[in-house]
N, C-alpha and C positions, 0 to 999 in steps of 0.2 A: 595462592587466594587464601586471604584471611581466613581461618576459622573461627564458628561463629557458635558459642553456647548459650543456648537461653535455660537459663536456671530458674528455681523454683516453682518448679512441674508442680502442680496438685493433682490436675484433671486431663483425663482422657482428652476431651474437645482442644484443650489449649496446647496439648501435646501433637495432634493432627495437623491443626494450625500453624504450628510453629513447624515442624517438617514440610509441610505445604509451602510457605513461604523460601524453604531453603536454608535452615538450620542446621547446623551440622552435628551437633550434639543438644542432647537435652539434660538437663540436670536434676536429679531428685534429693530435695533435703531430707535426709535421715537422722535429722537430731533433734529428739522431742523436743526440745525448751525453742525450737524455731517455731515462730509465725506459720512457716510452710512447710513443717513436718509431713511427712508422708510416710508411714510403717512398710516394711516391707513389700507383705501381701498384698499390699494396695499398689506399689511400685510393679511387681510382677504382673496384676491384672492390668493397670493400664499398658505396659508394655506390650501384653500378649494382645490387645485391642488395636495396637496400631499396624497398619498397612505401609509398612517401611519402603519408602522410593529405591532404596538402595542400601548397598552393607556398608554405605560408609556413615550412616548415621549413628553415632555413638551414645550410649547408656551411661549416666555419669551417677554413680552413688556419693551423695556427699555427705560425709561421715565426720563425726568428732575425731576419734581413734580408728587407724587403719584396718583395725582388727573387728570394725563394728560392720565393715562391707563383706566380711566370708559368708554370711547369709545370704547374700544379694546375686541369687546365679543370673540373673538377667543383667547385669551391670558388666560392661567394657571394660568402664576406669572406674578406680577411686579415687576421689578427692580428698584429700584430708589432712586436720590440723594437726594432730599431735599421732606419735607413735614412730615405728622403725620401717625402713622396707623389708625389713625380717621378720616383719609381723605380718604379713601378708600371705596369703594364700595360692601366690602365684598367679591366679584364673584372669585378676584382674591389672591392668597397666594402672601406675600410680600417678597422682598429681599431688605432692606436696603444697600445701598452703603456704605462703608468709604474710602476715600480718603484719604491716611495715607504718611505722611512725616516723621515723628517722633514716637515712641512708647510710647510719649504722648498723641499722637492723639487716642492711643486706649482708652481714657477716655470717649468717645465718645460712645461706646457702651452702657454704661450705661443709654443715651438716648433711646436708642433702644429695652433694652432688662431688664425690670427690676429685680431686687433680687427677688428671690422664698420668699414668705409668705408679700411682701409688698402690696398686696391688687390690684397690676395695672395688673396682669397675664394676666387676661381675656380679656383687652383692648387690648394687645400685641399679643392675641394668633393666629393672622394671619400671623405673622413675622416667615418663615419655616426657615432662615439662613442670615448671614450676609455676605458681600461680602467684600473683600479687594482689593485695588486696588493703585497704583502709583499714589502719586498727583503730578499734572503737571498744569502750570497756563493757557496754551494753551487750556485744553479739560477737558472736564467733565472725561473723562476716563484718562487711564495712556499711550497713544500713544504708545504703547509699548515698555515703560518702564519697566526693571526688578525692580519687587518687592522686598521688604527686607523680605526674608523669617524669618529672626529672630524675627520680629515682626508678624508673621504670628504664629509662635509656641506660644508667650506668649496672641496671642489673643484667642487661644483656652483654655487657661488656666481662661479667663476672662468673655468668652463667652457661656451661658447658649443654646444656638441654635448651629447648624452647620455652618463651617465655609467653603466659598468658595473663593479660592483663585486665581486672575486675574492679568495683569502687564507681559507682556516681555514673555510670556511663549511660550515655540516652541516645534516641536519634540525633538529638540537636549537636551533641560534641564528640560524638565517636569518629565523625571525620578529622576532626583538629586534633585528636589522638592517636590515630594511626599515622598521621601526617607526622607527628613530634617522635613519633616510638617505631611503630612498625614493628610490632610483636607478632608472633606466631598468630594467635587468637584473642580473640575478646570475651569477657563474660559478663549477660547483664541477667539481672533480675527485677529490683523493684523498679526501674528505669525504662519499664513496658507492662508496668501493672495499672488495673484499676483499683485494687487493694491488696495486701497481703495473700499471695497465691491465686491470684484472679489475673489473669494478663488479659491487656488491653490491644484487641487485636490490628487497629491501627498502629499501635506505636511497636508491637513487633514486626510488622510489616514493614515498617519507616526505617526501622534501626536495621534490620536486614539489607534492605534496597540502599541504606547510608553506605553499608560496608561494600557493597556489592560495587556500588558508584564508585567509591574511591579505589577498589581494585581495579576497575576498569580504564580510570584516568594513570594508575602506577604503569599498566602493561602498555599502554601506548606509546 
């Protein structure tokens, strides 16, 4: 089954609804420059207010540098744009982000995931996946711009850990992307919003249903 992360959560109501609809992970953006910024103490408050339906719902701290996640005790994973796995405190699984402009940018994967037999595999063992997002000068994330799915397909051939696809996904296009790429997980934020930081419940529900419907067809 494709894992689903609803990102840009800023309040307990949206967090609880996403879990109710079947989200596998909630993303909290902890980069102060973001329109969806949530400080660490508020993330802790929101997470404590949730009644998780299972231990498989992950809390993801989205940070600029991996060291910024050290003070987020409630996060299961740290999704980061800068830094090294060596900067982690070891409590959280790591998801480095690659902001992709062209297929040549996939060369960055070698910096995150060493080749088997290199002797460095243990150092990088906390990396659980690599997230691919659209490059834009205006923001760390893709700002709703659709990612080039052909690059994601090539990334699967180069990467020894699962691929997460972000960038411009919506309830209307996510099934098409899944058919093209078949990633481990999908990540959506602006594609299910009413406004920055406020989720559209109908879109959240439709997005998750679209993914699960595609999963069901694949299992047939």
